[in-house]
LORO-939709 format. One line per field, with one value per residue (C-alpha): residue in three letters; z, x, y. Coordinates in steps of 0.25 Angstrom, whole numbers, plus 2048, in hexadecimal, padded with zeros to 3 digits. Each point is the difference from the previous one (the first is absolute). Layout:
<sites>
rest: [ala	...]
up: [Z	...]
east: [X	...]
north: [Y	...]
</sites>
This chain:
<sites>
rest: [met	glu	ala	glu	pro	asn	pro	arg	glu	leu	leu	leu	ala	gln	ser	glu	glu	gly	leu	asn	ala	leu	his	met	val	thr	lys	glu	asn	his	val	val	leu	leu	gln	ala	leu	trp	phe	trp	ala	glu	gln	val	gln	his	asn	ala	asn	lys	leu	lys	lys	lys	leu	phe	leu	ala	lys	asp	lys	tyr	gly	asn	thr	ala	trp	his	pro	val	ala	ser	phe	gly	arg	leu	glu	thr	leu	met	ile	leu	tyr	asn	ser	val	thr	asp	ala	glu	leu	asn	leu	glu	glu	leu	leu	leu	ala	gln	leu	leu	leu	ala	gln	phe	arg	val	ser	gln	lys	phe	phe	pro	gly	ile	phe	phe]
up: [C29	803	809	80C	7FF	80A	807	803	7F1	7FE	809	7FB	7F1	7F7	7F3	7F4	806	80E	807	80C	808	808	7F5	7F9	80D	805	7F3	7FE	80E	805	80F	801	7F8	806	80E	7F9	7FA	80E	806	7F5	801	80F	7FC	7F5	807	80E	7FF	7FB	803	7F7	7F4	803	7FF	7F2	7FC	806	7FA	7F3	7F4	7F3	7F4	802	80F	806	80E	803	809	7F3	7FB	80F	802	7F1	802	80F	805	80E	804	7F8	804	810	7FC	7F8	80C	80A	7F7	7FF	810	802	7F5	809	7F3	803	7FB	801	7F7	7F6	7FF	7FE	7F6	7F9	802	7F9	7F5	7FE	800	7F6	7F6	802	7FD	7F3	7FC	800	7FF	7F7	801	80C	80C	80E]
east: [441	801	808	7FC	802	80B	7FA	80D	803	7F3	804	80D	7FC	803	7F9	809	802	805	7F3	7FE	7F1	804	805	7F2	7F8	807	800	7F1	7FF	7F8	7FF	7F8	80A	80C	7FB	7FD	80D	807	7F7	803	810	7FF	7F7	80A	80D	806	809	7F4	80A	80A	7F6	7F9	80E	802	7F3	801	810	7FC	803	7F8	80A	800	806	7F3	7FA	7F3	802	803	7F1	7FA	80A	7FF	7EF	800	7F6	801	7FA	807	80E	7FB	7FE	80D	807	7F9	804	80F	800	7FB	809	80C	804	809	7F8	80A	80A	7F4	7FB	810	801	7F5	803	80D	7F9	7F7	80B	808	7F4	7FE	810	7FF	7F5	804	810	800	80D	805	801	7FE]
north: [7BF	810	806	808	810	802	80D	806	7FE	809	80B	802	7FE	80C	805	805	80D	7FA	803	7F7	7FF	809	80B	7FC	803	80D	806	7FD	805	7F3	801	7F3	7F8	805	7FD	7F0	800	802	7F6	7F6	802	7FD	7F3	7FA	801	7FC	80C	80A	80D	7FB	7FF	80C	806	7FC	803	80E	803	7F9	80B	800	802	80F	7FE	803	7F9	800	80C	809	801	803	80B	806	800	803	7F4	802	7F3	7F8	807	7FC	7F1	7FF	809	7F5	7F4	805	801	7F3	7FA	806	807	80D	80B	80A	7F9	7FC	80E	805	7F7	804	810	7FD	7F9	80C	809	7F8	800	810	802	7F8	805	80F	7FB	7F5	7F8	808	7F7	807]
</sites>
């Protein structure tokens, strides 16, 4: 007898590179799939915001969140959907963006000044 797949586990599952469904959808700029993903997150858990936070804050093996490809490639529509989702999920956007800015600053410093920690 096969076990039923757990939708919550499917949404949080990661590839070998640490990418979850949200990473992949934002990386490829699939706006419709992004909206469907948020809808499914609301359907599979009583506390949908908790699941959304886990999806949004998950990092791949390089430390990137789903926000990175959106910002890197200037995908405005996807950015707006993520922003609205962050607001709906009650994430502290300022805290999240500050953490990402500090990570980016560290990466740049390591590129130009390897071995020196700022």
